[in-house]
C-alpha positions as CSV (number, residue, x, y, z in Angstrom):
1,M,28.0,15.4,-13.5
2,S,27.6,11.9,-14.8
3,I,24.5,9.8,-14.3
4,G,26.5,7.5,-12.1
5,M,27.5,10.3,-9.8
6,L,24.0,11.6,-9.7
7,A,22.6,8.2,-8.9
8,L,25.2,7.8,-6.1
9,L,24.1,11.1,-4.6
10,A,20.4,10.2,-5.0
11,I,20.7,6.9,-3.2
12,I,22.5,8.5,-0.1
13,P,19.3,9.8,1.6
14,I,17.7,6.3,1.1
15,L,20.7,4.6,2.5
16,V,20.7,7.0,5.5
17,A,17.1,6.1,6.2
18,L,17.7,2.4,5.9
19,I,20.9,2.4,7.9
20,F,19.5,4.3,10.8
21,M,16.0,2.8,10.8
22,V,16.9,-0.8,9.9
23,G,20.5,-1.1,11.0
24,L,20.7,1.1,14.1
25,R,17.0,0.8,14.9
26,W,16.3,4.5,15.2
27,P,12.7,5.5,15.2
28,A,11.4,7.1,12.0
29,T,10.9,10.3,14.1
30,R,14.7,10.6,14.2
31,A,15.8,8.8,11.0
32,M,13.5,10.6,8.6
33,P,14.5,14.2,9.6
34,L,18.1,13.2,9.2
35,A,17.4,11.6,5.8
36,W,15.5,14.8,4.7
37,L,18.5,16.9,5.7
38,V,20.9,14.7,3.7
39,C,18.5,14.9,0.7
40,V,18.5,18.7,1.0
41,I,22.4,18.7,0.9
42,C,22.4,16.3,-2.1
43,G,19.9,18.6,-3.9
44,L,22.2,21.6,-3.3
45,V,25.3,19.8,-4.5
46,G,24.2,17.5,-7.3
47,W,21.1,19.3,-8.8
48,K,22.1,22.9,-7.9
49,L,18.7,23.5,-6.4
50,S,18.4,26.8,-4.5
51,P,17.7,26.7,-0.7
52,S,14.4,28.6,-1.3
53,Y,13.3,26.0,-3.9
54,L,14.1,23.1,-1.5
55,L,12.1,24.9,1.2
56,A,9.2,25.2,-1.2
57,L,9.3,21.5,-2.1
58,S,9.5,20.6,1.6
59,L,6.5,22.8,2.4
60,Q,4.7,21.0,-0.5
61,G,5.5,17.7,1.2
62,V,4.1,19.0,4.5
63,V,0.8,19.7,2.8
64,V,0.7,16.3,1.3
65,A,1.6,14.7,4.6
66,I,-1.4,16.4,6.3
67,G,-3.7,14.4,4.0
68,V,-1.9,11.1,4.9
69,L,-2.1,12.0,8.6
70,I,-5.9,12.6,8.4
71,I,-6.2,9.0,7.1
72,V,-4.0,7.7,10.0
73,F,-6.0,9.7,12.6
74,G,-9.3,8.5,11.2
75,A,-8.1,4.8,11.3
76,I,-6.9,5.1,14.9
77,L,-10.2,6.9,15.8
78,I,-12.3,4.1,14.4
79,L,-10.3,1.6,16.4
80,Y,-10.7,3.3,19.7
81,T,-14.3,4.3,19.1
82,L,-15.2,0.7,18.5
83,E,-13.2,-0.5,21.5
84,E,-15.0,2.0,23.8
85,S,-18.4,1.2,22.3
86,G,-18.1,-2.6,22.7
87,G,-18.3,-3.0,18.9
88,M,-14.8,-4.4,18.7
89,E,-15.4,-7.1,21.2
90,T,-18.6,-8.0,19.4
91,I,-16.6,-8.3,16.1
92,Q,-14.1,-10.5,18.0
93,C,-16.9,-12.7,19.2
94,G,-18.2,-13.0,15.7
95,M,-14.9,-13.9,14.2
96,Q,-14.5,-16.7,16.7
97,G,-17.8,-18.0,15.2
98,V,-16.2,-18.0,11.7
99,S,-12.9,-19.5,12.8
100,R,-10.5,-19.3,15.8
101,D,-7.6,-20.2,13.6
102,R,-5.3,-17.2,13.4
103,R,-4.0,-18.3,10.0
104,L,-7.5,-18.1,8.5
105,Q,-8.2,-14.8,10.2
106,A,-5.0,-13.4,8.6
107,I,-6.3,-14.4,5.2
108,I,-9.9,-13.2,5.8
109,I,-9.0,-9.8,7.3
110,G,-5.5,-9.1,6.0
111,F,-5.9,-10.3,2.4
112,M,-9.5,-10.4,1.4
113,F,-10.9,-7.5,3.5
114,G,-7.7,-5.5,2.7
115,A,-8.1,-6.1,-1.0
116,F,-11.6,-4.7,-1.0
117,I,-10.5,-1.6,0.9
118,E,-7.6,-1.2,-1.5
119,G,-9.9,-1.4,-4.5
120,A,-12.2,1.3,-2.9
121,A,-9.7,3.7,-1.5
122,G,-6.0,2.8,-1.9
123,F,-3.3,5.1,-0.7
124,G,-2.3,3.0,2.3
125,T,-5.8,2.7,3.7
126,P,-6.0,-1.1,3.8
127,A,-3.2,-1.6,6.3
128,A,-4.5,1.3,8.4
129,L,-7.9,-0.4,8.7
130,A,-7.1,-4.1,8.6
131,A,-4.1,-4.1,11.0
132,P,-6.0,-2.7,14.0
133,L,-8.7,-5.4,13.4
134,L,-6.1,-8.2,13.6
135,L,-4.6,-6.5,16.7
136,A,-8.0,-6.5,18.3
137,L,-8.5,-10.1,17.5
138,G,-5.4,-11.0,19.5
139,F,-2.6,-10.8,17.0
140,P,0.8,-9.4,18.1
141,A,1.1,-5.8,16.9
142,M,4.2,-6.6,14.8
143,A,2.5,-9.6,13.2
144,A,-0.6,-7.6,12.4
145,A,1.4,-4.8,10.8
146,V,3.6,-7.0,8.7
147,V,0.9,-9.3,7.5
148,C,-1.4,-6.4,6.4
149,L,1.5,-4.5,4.7
150,V,2.6,-7.6,2.7
151,F,-0.9,-8.6,1.7
152,N,-1.5,-5.1,0.4
153,S,0.3,-5.8,-2.8
154,V,-1.6,-8.1,-5.2
155,P,-4.6,-5.8,-5.5
156,V,-2.7,-2.5,-5.6
157,T,-2.2,-2.2,-9.3
158,F,-6.0,-1.8,-9.6
159,G,-6.4,0.1,-6.3
160,A,-8.6,3.2,-5.8
161,V,-10.9,2.2,-8.6
162,G,-8.1,1.7,-11.1
163,T,-6.2,4.9,-10.4
164,P,-2.6,3.5,-10.7
165,V,-3.3,2.4,-14.3
166,I,-5.7,5.1,-15.4
167,V,-3.8,8.0,-14.0
168,G,-0.4,6.5,-13.4
169,F,0.3,6.0,-17.1
170,S,-1.3,9.2,-18.4
171,F,2.1,10.5,-19.5
172,L,2.2,7.8,-22.1
173,K,-0.9,9.1,-24.0
174,N,1.2,10.9,-26.7
175,L,3.6,7.9,-27.1
176,V,0.7,5.5,-27.5
177,A,-1.0,7.8,-30.0
178,E,2.2,8.0,-32.1
179,S,2.6,4.2,-32.0
180,V,-1.1,3.8,-33.1
181,A,-0.6,6.3,-36.0
182,A,2.6,4.5,-37.1
183,N,1.0,1.0,-36.9
184,P,-2.8,0.9,-37.3
185,N,-2.8,-2.9,-36.8
186,L,-2.1,-2.7,-33.1
187,P,-4.5,-4.7,-30.9
188,F,-5.7,-1.4,-29.4
189,Q,-6.4,2.0,-31.0
190,N,-6.1,4.4,-28.1
191,Y,-4.7,5.0,-24.6
192,D,-7.6,3.4,-22.9
193,G,-7.0,0.3,-24.9
194,F,-3.4,0.3,-24.0
195,G,-4.2,0.8,-20.3
196,A,-6.6,-2.2,-20.4
197,A,-3.8,-4.2,-22.0
198,V,-1.3,-3.2,-19.3
199,G,-3.8,-4.3,-16.7
200,Q,-4.4,-7.6,-18.4
201,W,-0.6,-8.4,-18.6
202,A,-0.2,-7.3,-15.0
203,T,-2.7,-10.0,-13.9
204,F,-0.4,-12.7,-15.3
205,M,2.4,-11.4,-13.0
206,H,0.2,-10.9,-10.0
207,A,-2.0,-13.9,-10.2
208,P,0.4,-16.6,-9.0
209,M,1.3,-14.4,-6.0
210,A,-2.3,-14.5,-4.7
211,I,-1.6,-18.1,-3.8
212,I,2.2,-18.1,-3.3
213,L,2.3,-15.0,-1.1
214,T,-0.6,-16.2,1.2
215,I,1.1,-19.5,1.7
216,F,4.5,-17.9,2.3
217,M,3.1,-15.3,4.8
218,L,1.3,-17.9,6.9
219,G,4.6,-19.8,7.1
220,F,6.4,-16.6,7.9
221,M,3.8,-15.8,10.6
222,T,4.1,-19.1,12.4
223,R,7.9,-19.2,12.0
224,F,8.5,-15.8,13.6
225,F,5.5,-15.3,15.8
226,G,4.3,-18.8,16.6
227,K,5.2,-20.8,19.6
228,E,6.5,-23.7,17.4
229,K,8.9,-21.4,15.4
230,S,8.0,-23.5,12.4
231,W,7.3,-22.6,8.7
232,S,5.5,-25.9,8.2
233,V,2.7,-25.0,10.7
234,G,1.7,-22.1,8.4
235,F,2.3,-24.1,5.2
236,A,-0.1,-26.7,6.5
237,A,-3.0,-24.4,5.7
238,W,-2.0,-24.4,2.0
239,K,-5.3,-25.8,0.8
240,Y,-7.1,-22.9,2.4
241,C,-4.7,-20.5,0.8
242,V,-5.4,-22.0,-2.6
243,F,-9.2,-21.8,-1.9
244,A,-8.9,-18.2,-0.9
245,G,-6.6,-17.4,-3.8
246,V,-9.1,-18.9,-6.3
247,C,-12.0,-17.0,-4.8
248,F,-10.0,-13.8,-5.3
249,L,-8.6,-14.6,-8.7
250,V,-11.7,-15.6,-10.5
251,P,-13.4,-12.1,-10.2
252,Y,-10.0,-10.4,-10.3
253,L,-9.1,-11.9,-13.7
254,A,-12.6,-11.6,-15.1
255,C,-12.8,-7.9,-14.3
256,A,-9.4,-7.1,-15.6
257,W,-10.0,-8.9,-18.9
258,L,-13.6,-8.1,-19.5
259,L,-14.3,-4.7,-17.7
260,G,-11.0,-2.9,-17.5
261,P,-8.8,-1.7,-14.7
262,E,-11.4,0.0,-12.5
263,F,-12.9,-2.9,-10.6
264,P,-10.6,-6.0,-10.4
265,A,-9.4,-5.3,-6.8
266,L,-12.8,-3.9,-5.6
267,L,-15.0,-6.8,-6.8
268,A,-12.4,-9.5,-6.2
269,G,-12.1,-8.4,-2.6
270,L,-15.8,-8.0,-2.0
271,L,-17.0,-11.2,-3.8
272,G,-14.0,-13.2,-2.6
273,L,-14.5,-12.2,1.0
274,G,-18.1,-13.3,0.9
275,V,-17.3,-16.7,-0.6
276,V,-14.3,-17.3,1.7
277,V,-16.3,-16.5,4.9
278,W,-19.1,-18.8,3.7
279,G,-16.7,-21.6,2.8
280,T,-14.9,-21.2,6.1
281,K,-18.1,-21.6,8.1
282,K,-18.8,-24.7,6.1
283,G,-15.4,-26.0,6.8
284,F,-14.2,-26.0,3.2
285,C,-10.4,-26.5,3.0
286,V,-10.2,-25.5,6.7
287,P,-7.2,-27.2,8.5
288,K,-8.2,-29.9,11.0
289,T,-6.2,-28.4,13.8
290,V,-6.8,-24.8,15.0
291,W,-3.7,-22.7,15.3
292,E,-3.3,-20.0,18.0
293,F,-0.5,-17.7,19.1
294,A,1.1,-18.6,22.4
295,P,-0.2,-16.9,25.6
296,H,0.7,-13.2,25.7
297,T,3.0,-13.8,28.7
298,E,5.3,-15.8,26.4
299,W,5.5,-13.2,23.6
300,D,8.8,-11.6,22.7
301,K,8.7,-7.9,23.9
302,S,9.5,-6.8,20.4
303,W,6.2,-8.0,19.1
304,T,4.0,-5.5,21.0
305,G,3.9,-1.8,21.3
306,S,2.0,1.0,23.1
307,V,-1.3,-0.6,22.4
308,P,-1.7,-3.5,24.9
309,P,-2.7,-6.8,23.4
310,S,-6.1,-8.2,24.1
311,T,-5.8,-10.7,27.0
312,K,-9.2,-12.1,26.6
313,T,-9.7,-15.6,25.2
314,E,-13.5,-15.5,25.2
315,F,-15.5,-12.5,24.0
316,R,-19.2,-11.6,24.4
317,A,-21.4,-9.7,22.1
318,H,-22.5,-6.2,23.3
319,M,-24.7,-5.8,20.2
320,T,-25.6,-7.6,17.0
321,Q,-22.9,-8.3,14.5
322,L,-24.6,-6.0,12.0
323,Q,-24.4,-3.1,14.5
324,A,-20.8,-3.9,15.3
325,W,-19.8,-4.1,11.6
326,L,-22.0,-1.2,10.5
327,P,-19.2,1.4,10.9
328,Y,-17.0,-0.6,8.5
329,V,-19.9,-1.2,6.1
330,L,-20.7,2.6,6.1
331,I,-17.0,3.3,5.4
332,C,-17.0,0.9,2.5
333,I,-20.2,2.3,1.0
334,L,-19.0,5.9,1.3
335,L,-15.7,4.9,-0.3
336,V,-17.3,3.1,-3.2
337,L,-19.9,5.9,-3.8
338,S,-17.2,8.6,-3.8
339,R,-14.8,6.8,-6.1
340,I,-17.0,6.0,-9.1
341,P,-16.9,9.1,-11.4
342,S,-20.3,8.3,-13.1
343,L,-22.2,8.8,-9.8
344,G,-21.2,12.5,-9.6
345,L,-20.3,12.4,-6.0
346,K,-16.6,12.3,-6.7
347,A,-16.5,15.5,-8.7
348,W,-18.6,17.3,-6.0
349,L,-16.3,16.2,-3.2
350,L,-13.2,17.1,-5.1
351,S,-14.5,20.6,-5.6
352,F,-13.8,21.3,-1.9
353,K,-10.1,21.6,-1.4
354,L,-7.4,23.8,0.2
355,N,-5.1,24.8,-2.7
356,F,-1.5,25.9,-2.3
357,V,-0.4,27.2,-5.7
358,D,3.2,28.2,-6.6
359,I,4.5,27.8,-3.1
360,L,7.1,30.6,-2.2
361,G,6.6,31.9,-5.8
362,F,8.0,28.8,-7.5
363,K,5.8,27.9,-10.5
364,G,4.4,24.4,-10.5
365,V,5.2,23.7,-6.8
366,N,1.6,23.1,-5.9
367,A,-0.2,21.1,-3.3
368,S,-3.8,20.6,-2.2
369,I,-5.8,18.9,0.5
370,D,-9.1,17.4,-0.8
371,Y,-10.4,17.4,2.7
372,L,-13.9,16.0,1.9
373,Y,-12.6,13.3,-0.5
374,L,-9.9,11.9,1.8
375,P,-10.7,8.4,3.2
376,G,-9.7,9.7,6.6
377,T,-12.6,12.2,6.5
378,F,-15.0,9.3,6.0
379,F,-13.4,7.5,8.9
380,I,-13.9,10.5,11.2
381,V,-17.5,11.1,10.0
382,V,-18.4,7.4,10.6
383,S,-16.7,7.6,14.0
384,L,-19.0,10.4,14.9
385,M,-22.0,8.5,13.6
386,T,-20.9,5.5,15.7
387,I,-21.5,7.5,18.9
388,T,-25.2,7.4,18.1
389,L,-25.3,4.0,16.4
390,H,-23.7,2.3,19.4
391,K,-25.2,4.7,22.1
392,M,-21.9,5.6,23.5
393,P,-21.7,7.6,26.8
394,K,-19.8,10.9,26.8
395,A,-16.9,9.5,28.9
396,A,-16.3,6.7,26.3
397,V,-16.3,9.2,23.5
398,S,-13.8,11.4,25.4
399,R,-11.5,8.5,26.0
400,A,-11.5,7.4,22.3
401,W,-10.7,10.9,21.0
402,G,-8.1,11.6,23.7
403,E,-6.2,8.4,23.1
404,S,-6.4,8.8,19.3
405,L,-4.9,12.3,19.5
406,R,-2.2,11.2,21.8
407,K,-1.1,8.5,19.3
408,M,-0.6,11.1,16.5
409,K,2.7,12.7,17.8
410,S,5.2,10.2,16.4
411,P,3.6,9.5,13.0
412,T,3.2,13.3,12.5
413,I,6.9,13.9,12.8
414,A,7.9,10.9,10.8
415,L,5.5,11.5,7.9
416,I,6.1,15.2,7.6
417,F,9.8,14.7,7.0
418,A,9.3,11.5,4.9
419,V,6.9,13.2,2.5
420,A,9.1,16.3,2.4
421,L,12.0,14.1,1.2
422,V,9.7,12.5,-1.4
423,S,8.7,16.0,-2.6
424,I,12.4,16.9,-3.1
425,F,13.0,13.7,-5.0
426,R,10.2,14.5,-7.4
427,G,10.8,18.2,-7.6
428,S,14.5,17.7,-8.5
429,A,13.3,17.1,-12.1
430,T,13.1,20.9,-12.3
431,N,16.7,22.0,-12.0
432,P,19.0,24.7,-13.5
433,I,21.5,22.2,-15.0
434,D,19.0,20.1,-17.0
435,V,19.8,16.7,-15.5
436,P,17.4,13.8,-14.7
437,S,15.6,13.9,-11.4
438,M,16.9,11.9,-8.4
439,P,14.7,8.8,-9.0
440,L,15.2,8.9,-12.8
441,A,19.0,9.1,-12.3
442,L,18.8,6.0,-10.1
443,A,16.7,4.1,-12.7
444,Q,19.0,5.1,-15.6
445,A,22.1,4.0,-13.7
446,V,20.5,0.6,-13.0
447,A,19.4,0.3,-16.7
448,A,22.9,1.0,-17.9
449,V,24.2,-2.0,-16.0
450,A,21.1,-4.3,-16.6
451,G,20.9,-4.2,-20.4
452,S,19.2,-7.3,-21.8
453,V,18.1,-8.7,-18.4
454,W,15.8,-5.7,-17.9
455,P,12.6,-7.9,-17.8
456,V,14.0,-9.4,-14.5
457,L,14.6,-5.9,-13.0
458,A,11.7,-3.8,-14.4
459,A,9.4,-4.5,-11.5
460,F,12.1,-3.6,-9.0
461,V,12.2,-0.1,-10.5
462,G,8.5,0.2,-9.9
463,G,9.1,-1.0,-6.4
464,L,11.8,1.6,-5.9
465,G,9.4,4.3,-7.0
466,A,6.7,3.2,-4.5
467,F,9.3,2.9,-1.8
468,I,10.4,6.5,-2.4
469,T,7.0,8.1,-3.0
470,G,4.7,5.8,-1.0
471,S,2.3,5.4,-4.0
472,N,1.9,3.0,-6.9
473,T,0.3,5.8,-8.9
474,V,3.1,8.2,-8.4
475,S,5.7,5.5,-9.1
476,D,3.9,4.9,-12.5
477,L,3.8,8.6,-13.2
478,M,7.5,8.8,-12.4
479,F,8.8,5.8,-14.4
480,A,6.2,5.1,-17.1
481,E,8.1,6.9,-19.9
482,F,11.4,5.5,-18.7
483,Q,10.1,1.9,-18.8
484,W,8.6,2.6,-22.3
485,N,11.9,3.9,-23.6
486,M,13.8,1.0,-22.1
487,A,11.5,-1.5,-23.8
488,Q,11.8,0.4,-27.1
489,A,15.6,0.6,-26.9
490,L,15.9,-3.2,-26.1
491,H,13.2,-4.2,-28.6
492,L,11.0,-5.6,-25.8
493,P,7.2,-5.7,-25.8
494,R,6.4,-2.3,-24.3
495,Q,3.0,-3.2,-22.8
496,I,4.6,-6.1,-20.9
497,I,7.5,-4.0,-19.5
498,V,5.0,-1.2,-18.5
499,A,2.9,-3.9,-16.9
500,A,5.9,-5.0,-14.9
501,Q,6.2,-1.4,-13.7
502,A,2.6,-1.5,-12.5
503,V,3.2,-4.7,-10.6
504,G,6.5,-3.4,-9.1
505,G,4.7,-0.2,-7.9
506,A,2.2,-2.5,-6.2
507,M,4.7,-4.7,-4.4
508,G,6.6,-1.6,-3.3
509,N,3.7,-0.9,-0.9
510,M,5.2,-3.5,1.4
511,V,8.3,-1.5,2.0
512,C,7.4,2.2,1.5
513,V,8.0,4.4,4.5
514,H,4.6,6.1,4.3
515,N,2.7,2.9,4.7
516,I,5.0,1.5,7.3
517,V,4.7,4.6,9.4
518,A,0.9,4.6,9.1
519,A,0.6,0.9,9.9
520,C,2.9,1.2,12.9
521,A,0.9,4.2,14.2
522,V,-2.5,2.4,14.2
523,V,-1.1,-0.7,16.1
524,G,1.1,1.2,18.6
525,L,4.5,0.5,17.0
526,S,5.5,4.1,16.3
527,G,9.3,4.3,16.5
528,R,9.7,0.6,15.4
529,E,9.4,1.2,11.7
530,G,12.8,-0.2,11.0
531,E,11.9,-3.5,12.6
532,V,8.8,-3.8,10.4
533,L,10.8,-2.9,7.3
534,R,13.3,-5.7,8.0
535,R,10.4,-8.1,8.0
536,T,8.6,-6.9,4.9
537,F,11.9,-6.7,2.9
538,W,12.1,-10.5,2.3
539,P,8.5,-10.9,1.0
540,F,9.2,-7.9,-1.3
541,M,12.3,-9.7,-2.7
542,L,10.3,-12.9,-3.2
543,Y,7.6,-11.1,-5.0
544,G,10.0,-9.2,-7.2
545,T,12.0,-12.3,-8.1
546,I,9.0,-14.3,-9.1
547,V,7.5,-11.4,-11.1
548,G,10.9,-11.0,-12.8
549,I,10.8,-14.6,-13.9
550,I,7.2,-14.4,-15.1
551,C,8.0,-11.1,-17.0
552,T,11.0,-12.7,-18.7
553,V,8.9,-15.7,-19.8
554,L,6.1,-13.4,-21.2
555,V,8.7,-11.4,-23.1
556,M,10.2,-14.6,-24.6
557,L,6.7,-15.8,-25.6
558,N,5.7,-12.4,-27.1
559,P,8.7,-11.1,-29.1
560,G,8.4,-7.8,-30.9
561,V,7.5,-4.2,-30.1
562,F,3.9,-4.9,-29.2
């Protein structure tokens, strides 16, 4: 079967998910099981995968989905625990002291706080933590989800302490070694040096978006969720966006160019957040007029979900701000301590896992749950600690846990089938007829048409990988060698094209089903995933278009193999 026919088969499950979720507005609980079934049929027909192998891959996906669901449950539990303890109202009161302007709150929580969480944990955690915070501050659920999903892009290439770069391009080690052996005059002499170079080139593509995207999303928010229905109201805060962007970019660029890929997102989020909050209190670049959403009674019904919006306009503190924020501080500390290998805690936590090896007897079909290392485990532990820290009565604890468990039904169904589909996509690489995997067939078909304009499209392939798999790291693992080979065949600078892959995998976080299901679950929008995807698609296209232009310019300015 030709690559074109394989690509056509491979895209059918994706189209099914998009048509039913976005076009027909089916909930993910219905659309994803159907898409999975179509994927199974395509695997049988196009890749000649046996029914038992497809079942093994699906079970592998179920195990992986459990890990994601623990993160979702932990994020929901933190939200309801803080609501019942009075901590959330205290945070709301404190945020009013920083600024009542919803545009500024979106930048502080959605972008800066989210960037720090991405640098520490990654894997969809930022939206799961930041979106409920915005919801509690009075944002419509739909706005909170969309803003946090879109903003979780610029830092993602360096998320989880550099994992997308360090691990994502590990399959290139031999290719890099061969290139170094053939040309000892390269600016780097090993894989670590290549990874650092990829991160550095990626910053050139990401950096403008730290400002462009924040301005665009504030305009997007006021246009579609504001009473004025105007882009210009959001754009009016452009000076503040530039200020926040610079506060983020200075440590972001410095870390990427001087320290390597481990800490750009982590330190940029942390240091930038501190400076932005301080500058906001001082009134630096703060708009003269405060912008608010319309009263809740005027909101479109599609903006809210099963979690009722806060109807309060004034909040009182039930405790000190330190006590209220302490659960989030503890989460951040635990995430950072557990993600830095040199501290030793990471290796110890990873030694505790549930292993599923050679599922149903198929060699290499493995899955595991690192139950102590998962961010969701930290969320649950901190939720338990909050009971004592905030002196919660038993009735409040019971309400928080009960409501959190009730919210898990829809995301559980959606994620199990979504991740099972992803597992089949990846597992299709092992097939009896020796043809490319489903995602690689798609990429090769696009490449055959693209030719010399590949720099414009390279990031979109990374985005496709993240959309399918839900992970920048997995997208890089899947397409790194393909991007390298495309660059070599077209005589393009390989580290720049690979960097475009890293950036594309990051921007794909906006539209990947995993993240959307998780974000919808924590703000009470389960079943409305298609509506969220329709709104995040356009920022995704904007991001990819600008990155494509930047990548093309960088290629023109840096001709040659390296």
